[in-house]
N, C-alpha and C positions, 0 to 999 in steps of 0.2 A: 889612744886605743883604737885600733882599727873596727871597721864595721864588723869584720867577720869573727871578732872576737868579743863581740858585744851580746849580752842578752836584753831583750826589751820586755819589760811588763807594762802594759798599757790599759788603762780604764777603757772597756768597750764602748761607753757611752760618750767618751770624748770624740769618737769616730762618727757619730750620726747625730742629727737633731732629735731631741727629746721633748714632746710637749708634756710637761709635768701634769700629773693627775693626782690632785689634791683638792680638798674642798675649798681652801682660799682660791686656789687657780680658778676651779670651777666658777666660785661665785663672781670672781672679778672679770672673768672672760665670758661667761655664758656660752652661747653658741658660735663664738669665736674660736672656742677650743674645738680641735678636730673630733676629738672623742666625743664629746658631750653634744656636738652638732650631729654625729653618726648615730648615736643612740637616740636622740630627740627624732631624728628622721624616720628610725624604725617605729618609734612610738606613735609619731603624727600618721605615719602611713598604715599602720596595721593594728593599733589599739583603738578602744572606745573610751577613752577618758572624757568623762563628762565635762564640759564647758560652761556648765550652768546657763545664765542668761546671755553670756558674751560669745559672739562667733567671730570676732575680728581675727585676722591673721596673727596680730600682735599678742592677744590673749590667749590665742590657742597655742602658740609658740611657748609663751610663759607657762602656761599649765603642763605642757609637755616636758619643758625644762625642769620645772620645779618636781615633778614627779621622778623624773631619771635622777636627779641629783637625791631625793630623798632615798631613792631605791638603792643606790650605791652607798649611802650612808647606812642603811638599815642592814645590808648584805655585807658590810666590811670584813667580817671575821672570815667569809668565804674567800673573799678577794686578796686579804692578807695570806691566808693559808696557801692558796695558790701561789703567791709570788714568794713565799718562803719555803715552799715544797714541803709544808706539814700538814697536820691532820687538824680538823675540827669537826663540831657536832653537827651533823645534817639531819634534821628530823629525829634527834635523839641518839644518834649513832656515830660514834667517833670514827672519821673515814678521811684516809689520806687522800689531799686534793690533787690528783693527777689532771693532766690536761684533758683526758677524756671526762672525768668526773666534773672537772670545772665548766667545760661546755654544757654538759647535761644538767648541771645546776643553773648554769645562766639560762638555759631554755625554760626550765621550771620557773625562774624568775619572771622572764619575758614571755610567759606562758601564751599571750595572745597570737605568737607567731606559730603556735601548733596548728591553728585553723586559718592561718593566712592564705589569701590569694596573692600571690607574690606578683609584683608589677614587673613589666619586662625589662625596666631600667636596671632594677635589682639583680635579676637573673643573669642578664647580660654583665654586669659588673663583676658578678662572682665567676662567670664564666672566664672572663678575660684575666682572672687572677687564680684559675683552678690549678696551675701548677705549683703554687705556692701555699695553698690553704690545706692545713691539717685536716679539716673537716672532710674534706673531698678526697683523701687519700685512698679510700676503699673502692672508689669507681674504678672499673678495668678501663685499661689504657688511657687513663686520664690526660696524659699530656698530648696526646694526639686525636683526641675525640672531637668530633664535629659539633657546632652548636645545636644542631638538630639533635643528635643523639645524646648530647648532655641533657637538653630539656626532657627528652624521653627517660633517660635513666633517674631522673629526680622526682619524674611525675607522681610516683607513689611514695615517696620518701620525703615529706615536707620537712621532718625533721633535721634532715642533712641539710638542705638549703637554709633553713632557719639558724643552725649551728654555723654554717659559712657566713651568713650576714652578721651574727654577733661576733664571731671571729675577726671579720673584717673590720667591724667597728672598735673592737678592742684593740687592735693592732695600729688604728689610725693615730696614735700617739708618737709612732715612729716615722721619721721623715728623713729625707736625704737631700741635701744641696750639692750643688757642682763642687763646693769646696770640700764636701764631707767624701765625695768619690776620689777627689784627687789625694785626700789623705791616705785613703786605702790603697791607691795606686802607688803612692810613695812607700807605704809599708811593704806591699808587695815586692817592690824593687829591692828594698833593703834585707827582706829575708832571703830573696834570690841570691844575694851577696853572701849568704853565710849565716845570717843573725837570726836567730829562733825569737819568735814574738809570742809572747804569753797574753792573751787578752782575758782581763778579769771582768765578771759582770755580777751584778746582783739584781738578776731579770728573771723572766720565765719562760717557758718553752714556746708559746706563741710568738712572743715579740722577738726572741732569737731566730727563729724560723722566718719571721718577716724580714729581719736585718739581713741573714743570709740570702733570701730570695732577691732581695735588691741588688745585693752584691753580685750575685750571678748574672742578674739581668744586663749589669754595667760592666762585666768583664773583670771584677775586681777578684774574683774567684772562679776557678774553672769546673768544680764540681761541687755538689752538696755532700756533707758526711752521711752515712748510712742512718746515723741517729746521733741526737745530740744528749740523750740520757744514757746513763752507764748501768751495768749490771752490776749487782751489789759486791760481787768480788773484782770488778774492774777498776782500772786506773781512773781518776776523776778528770783527766785531761782528754779532751776531743780534739784530734788533728784533723785540720782542714785538708781534704785529699790534695796531694800535689804540691804541697807548700810546708813550710817550716813555721807555721802558724797555727796556734794552739788555743781552744776555747777552755778556760777556766771559770766554770759557772756555778753559781751559788748553789743551786739545787743538785749539784752533783758533789761540790766540796762539803755541803752542809755546814756552810757559813752564811748566816742570814743577818739582817739588820735587826731582827726581832729578838737575838739572843747575843750572849757574851762574845760570840765569835765575830760580831761587828761587821758582817758583810765583806765588801771587798778588802779591807785590812786584813780580816781573818784569812783570806784567800792568800794574800801576799805573804803572810806569816807561815801557812801552810807549805807554799811552795818552796820558801827559803829553807824551812826546818825539815822538810821530808825529801828533798832532792838533793843532788850533787851540785846545785847551782852555787857558784861563786858570787857572793854579794858585791864584790869589788868590779865584777863584769856587768852587773846589773844597771841599765838605765831604765828608772821608773818615770812614767809619764801618766798625769792624771789632773783632773780639774778638782779632785775633792782633797781638801786639806787632810783629811784622817788618813787617806792612802799615803801622802808625803810623810806624815808624822809617824805612821807604822814602819814605814821603809827606814826612815833614820833610826828608829829605834832599834831595829834589827841589824843595822850596821852597813846599809847601802850608804856610800860616800855622799855628802851633801852636794858635791857638784854633779852628781848623776842623779838628781832629784828634779824633775821639771813638771811646771805647770803647764797643761795641756796647750793651752791659747798660746802660750810665749813658745814652747818647742815647734809647734807646727807653723807659726808665724815666722820662726828664724830657719825653718827648713825649707823655705821657698828658694826657688821655684819648685812647686809642687807638681806641675803639670806634666803628664807623661802620656805617651799615646796608650790608646785602650789595648789592652792586653789580647791578643789572638788566641 
C-alpha cells in the first residue's frame, strides 16, 4: 500500500509530551509537576495563605502546595466538565463550561488574583506568549503590540492578565521535545505526499490551542485554524490550513471519557461509521490499548494497528529540515 493510498488516524497525545494531571501524580511529584509548580507560584506570589508560626521556605511551599491540590480536588466537577465539554452546576445554575466560562470560574477560585499587583516577571512572561493566549485575544493588534503598549492596555484590566496567568499555568501540562517536533515534521511530509491524517484527541480548547501555537512556532504548521470549535450544524472535523491534517476533537465529536462514547475510541468509531473512509486503507497509531482494540473491532486489519512508540521508532530517520 503506497503512502498516497493510506489514511492515518493518530492519537494526538502520542505527538507531544503530556504531564499527567491526576491526584496520584500530584502527590508523587509535588512541585516537580509543571502545572502544580505554576499554580503554587501564583498562590505564593499573590495569596495571603496563613503559614501559622512557620515561615521557612519549605513550609511555605508545602502550605501553598496543599492548598492548590485541595482546591483542584474541591472543584473537580468544574474541571471535568470543561475537559468533556459538558455542563455542571455553578452556584446552583446548570451551565455549559465553555473556555470563557472556565477561565471566569478559575478566576473566581483563585480570587486573590483580582486584587493582585502583578510582578514584572509574570507580565513579561505573558507578553512573550501574547500571540498564543486565548485570554488576550481581544487586545487590538495583539500580534504586533509593543511591551509598553501591552502594559498600558492591561493597566485597567487586571482580570485579563489574571486569566492569562491562569491559562498559562493550565497549559503547563503540555510540553514538546525535539523528538516530538520531528514526529510532526514527519507527518507533515507524508501528508504532503497525499495521505490525509486525522488526529484524534480527548482534550480541551486551551490545551489544543497551546499545542497548535507550539507547532506554529516550530514550523510544523504554517497557519492556525480560524477556530477549533464548530457551529452546531458544522462538520466536527477541523482542517489545519494548507494541509491534509484534520483535528478530530472530543468536544466537537461529543465523544468523552465520562460517557459511553469512551473518548478517542468513540471518535474512531464515528469517523469510520459516518465517513466514506475504507477501513482497509487506515493506519491507526496510538499509545492507548482502547484505541487499538476499537479499531480492530470495526475492521481495521491487525497489520495496520500500531503502538505509537513502535511506529515512530521504526519510522526513523525522522529528522527533516524545518518547513519554510
